[in-house]
Backbone bond lengths (Angstrom), bond angles and torsions (degrees), N, CA, C in turn:
res aa  C-N    CA-C-N  psi(-1)  N-CA   C-N-CA  omega(-1)  CA-C   N-CA-C  phi
1 X - - - 1.450 - - 1.525 108.96 -
2 X 1.311 115.92 133.09 1.459 122.27 178.90 1.528 109.16 -77.44
3 X 1.336 115.76 133.77 1.461 121.41 178.89 1.523 109.43 -118.60
4 X 1.318 115.84 130.16 1.459 122.53 176.63 1.518 108.17 -109.67
5 X 1.330 116.58 127.97 1.464 120.69 -177.86 1.522 110.69 -105.74
6 X 1.312 114.89 124.59 1.458 122.51 177.14 1.523 107.37 -100.15
7 X 1.323 116.15 122.90 1.463 121.64 -179.89 1.522 108.98 -82.79
8 X 1.321 115.83 96.92 1.457 120.61 -177.80 1.513 114.26 -61.12
9 X 1.332 117.09 -26.52 1.467 119.57 179.96 1.526 111.77 -68.33
10 X 1.341 117.55 -14.93 1.464 121.81 179.34 1.527 112.03 -90.99
11 X 1.324 117.20 0.63 1.464 121.45 -174.67 1.528 110.37 -104.44
12 X 1.339 115.60 118.06 1.465 121.21 177.41 1.528 111.74 -120.01
13 X 1.344 116.33 -1.21 1.464 120.96 -178.73 1.528 108.94 -160.22
14 X 1.308 115.79 171.21 1.462 120.70 176.02 1.528 110.29 -60.28
15 X 1.326 116.79 -43.31 1.467 120.61 178.55 1.525 111.05 -60.07
16 X 1.326 116.71 -40.32 1.469 120.72 177.56 1.524 111.44 -61.58
17 X 1.337 117.23 -37.19 1.461 119.68 178.28 1.523 110.04 -59.29
18 X 1.331 117.27 -47.07 1.460 120.16 -178.96 1.529 111.71 -67.00
19 X 1.320 117.21 -34.86 1.465 120.50 174.52 1.519 110.38 -62.74
20 X 1.319 116.52 -44.58 1.467 121.26 -176.94 1.526 112.23 -69.87
21 X 1.318 118.23 -39.46 1.466 118.92 178.35 1.533 110.15 -69.22
22 X 1.325 117.13 -34.28 1.469 120.57 174.67 1.514 111.62 -62.65
23 X 1.341 116.54 -42.02 1.460 121.11 177.68 1.521 110.97 -64.47
24 X 1.334 116.05 -42.57 1.464 120.35 -178.00 1.527 111.72 -60.65
25 X 1.314 116.84 -38.92 1.466 120.51 -176.42 1.525 112.37 -87.88
26 X 1.315 117.49 -45.56 1.465 120.94 -169.14 1.519 115.06 -120.29
27 X 1.322 117.92 13.38 1.458 120.65 177.88 1.518 112.21 86.83
28 X 1.313 114.72 175.15 1.467 121.59 -177.89 1.524 110.50 -52.54
29 X 1.327 116.88 127.72 1.462 121.88 -179.48 1.521 113.58 78.83
30 X 1.335 117.31 4.96 1.459 121.55 -177.35 1.518 112.93 -72.86
31 X 1.315 115.16 158.63 1.467 122.50 -178.39 1.524 110.10 -108.95
32 X 1.319 116.44 137.17 1.457 122.03 170.58 1.521 107.79 -152.59
33 X 1.320 114.68 51.27 1.456 121.72 -178.62 1.517 111.52 95.98
34 X 1.338 114.87 148.92 1.466 119.71 177.40 1.529 111.11 -128.52
35 X 1.325 115.23 4.50 1.461 121.63 173.75 1.529 107.34 -155.41
36 X 1.306 117.58 175.88 1.465 120.85 -174.17 1.526 112.84 -65.15
37 X 1.329 117.84 -39.86 1.466 120.21 178.30 1.525 111.38 -64.67
38 X 1.326 116.51 -42.45 1.466 120.43 179.06 1.527 110.98 -65.98
39 X 1.325 117.34 -36.84 1.463 120.36 176.66 1.522 110.11 -60.37
40 X 1.320 117.07 -45.59 1.469 120.55 178.52 1.524 110.41 -58.01
41 X 1.329 117.37 -43.77 1.469 121.17 177.27 1.525 110.90 -59.99
42 X 1.319 116.72 -46.28 1.463 121.27 -178.27 1.526 111.56 -63.43
43 X 1.317 117.40 -37.31 1.460 120.57 -179.52 1.528 112.31 -66.35
44 X 1.315 116.97 -17.55 1.470 120.67 178.12 1.521 111.59 -78.30
45 X 1.328 117.63 -10.33 1.463 121.39 176.20 1.515 113.37 112.31
46 X 1.343 114.48 163.60 1.448 120.96 176.24 1.518 115.19 91.40
47 X 1.307 117.71 4.00 1.463 120.74 -178.82 1.524 111.44 -123.41
48 X 1.329 116.13 33.17 1.461 120.59 177.88 1.514 114.16 115.46
49 X 1.327 117.05 -14.85 1.463 120.42 178.45 1.530 109.47 -90.01
50 X 1.327 117.63 158.70 1.472 120.26 -179.99 1.531 112.06 -60.05
51 X 1.323 115.89 139.32 1.462 121.18 -179.30 1.522 113.06 -64.04
52 X 1.339 116.79 -24.63 1.468 119.32 -178.54 1.528 112.88 -79.23
53 X 1.333 116.70 -1.36 1.457 120.68 177.92 1.514 115.08 75.94
54 X 1.320 117.03 8.95 1.467 120.51 -178.17 1.526 109.89 -92.07
55 X 1.311 114.47 80.88 1.460 120.50 177.49 1.517 109.01 -152.51
56 X 1.322 114.35 160.04 1.471 121.37 178.45 1.520 107.97 -143.45
57 X 1.320 114.96 164.06 1.455 121.74 174.49 1.516 109.43 -119.19
58 X 1.321 115.30 143.87 1.457 122.89 173.00 1.520 106.75 -122.16
59 X 1.323 116.89 126.81 1.464 120.47 174.05 1.523 107.53 -106.21
60 X 1.330 115.82 115.77 1.460 120.18 173.71 1.526 107.91 -85.75
61 X 1.311 116.89 153.23 1.474 121.61 -177.04 1.529 110.69 50.82
62 X 1.327 115.07 45.68 1.464 119.68 -173.55 1.530 113.06 -61.74
63 X 1.325 117.88 -29.78 1.470 119.67 179.22 1.526 110.66 -64.77
64 X 1.320 116.12 -31.23 1.465 120.94 176.33 1.533 109.27 -64.59
65 X 1.325 116.61 -43.43 1.468 121.01 178.61 1.527 110.03 -63.60
66 X 1.315 116.34 -46.65 1.468 121.29 -179.44 1.526 110.89 -56.40
67 X 1.329 116.78 -45.05 1.465 121.01 178.43 1.527 111.45 -66.37
68 X 1.334 116.68 -39.10 1.467 121.17 -175.72 1.527 112.47 -69.40
69 X 1.335 117.18 -39.20 1.468 119.38 -175.66 1.525 113.02 -92.38
70 X 1.316 117.56 -17.34 1.461 121.11 -179.94 1.520 111.88 91.28
71 X 1.310 114.74 157.94 1.470 121.71 -173.97 1.524 113.16 -60.65
72 X 1.336 117.93 -42.58 1.468 120.50 -177.41 1.523 111.74 -64.86
73 X 1.321 117.04 -46.41 1.467 120.81 179.84 1.523 109.83 -67.50
74 X 1.327 117.37 -41.25 1.467 120.77 178.63 1.533 110.18 -58.28
75 X 1.311 116.38 -46.56 1.462 120.95 178.97 1.527 110.94 -61.19
76 X 1.325 116.33 -41.87 1.467 120.81 178.27 1.527 111.08 -63.84
77 X 1.330 117.13 -40.87 1.470 120.37 178.22 1.526 110.98 -60.23
78 X 1.324 116.53 -47.26 1.464 120.17 179.77 1.526 110.97 -61.10
79 X 1.317 116.57 -40.62 1.464 121.15 178.77 1.520 111.25 -64.02
80 X 1.324 117.30 -42.49 1.468 121.33 -179.56 1.524 110.70 -62.43
81 X 1.319 117.45 -47.46 1.463 119.63 179.41 1.528 110.61 -60.60
82 X 1.326 117.00 -42.07 1.465 121.07 179.60 1.524 110.84 -65.30
83 X 1.321 116.90 -47.63 1.465 122.00 -179.00 1.522 111.72 -59.90
84 X 1.330 116.36 -39.81 1.469 120.59 -178.24 1.529 112.27 -83.78
85 X 1.332 117.27 -2.48 1.459 120.95 176.31 1.516 114.66 71.26
86 X 1.333 116.11 29.08 1.463 121.32 -179.55 1.524 108.80 -104.71
87 X 1.331 116.08 126.74 1.462 120.62 178.22 1.518 110.64 -64.43
88 X 1.310 115.47 135.15 1.458 122.59 176.21 1.515 107.56 -130.13
89 X 1.320 115.76 115.83 1.459 121.60 178.62 1.516 108.57 -102.26
90 X 1.307 116.45 134.15 1.462 122.32 -179.00 1.515 109.08 -110.22
91 X 1.336 115.20 125.57 1.466 120.80 178.88 1.517 109.54 -123.03
92 X 1.322 114.88 141.51 1.475 120.51 179.53 1.507 111.33 -69.47
């Protein structure tokens, strides 16, 4: 299973989260959504993740991300990953 690691310490805003997830999947300057709806689309496949759906995300320093994006966006992110059936591991 392919694992993508999001460096939570690099996230200071919602925009930073999308920059960091793009980097994790597609390299420096890579795209993997720029808003919550686009993220949901990307998680369905075809934007750098394996076509067989065998991938997961790990967010390191996840509390930093939660604080940076705010409670509402954080809750929406968790819901999107769950709805799309993508594993999301949270690490301190």
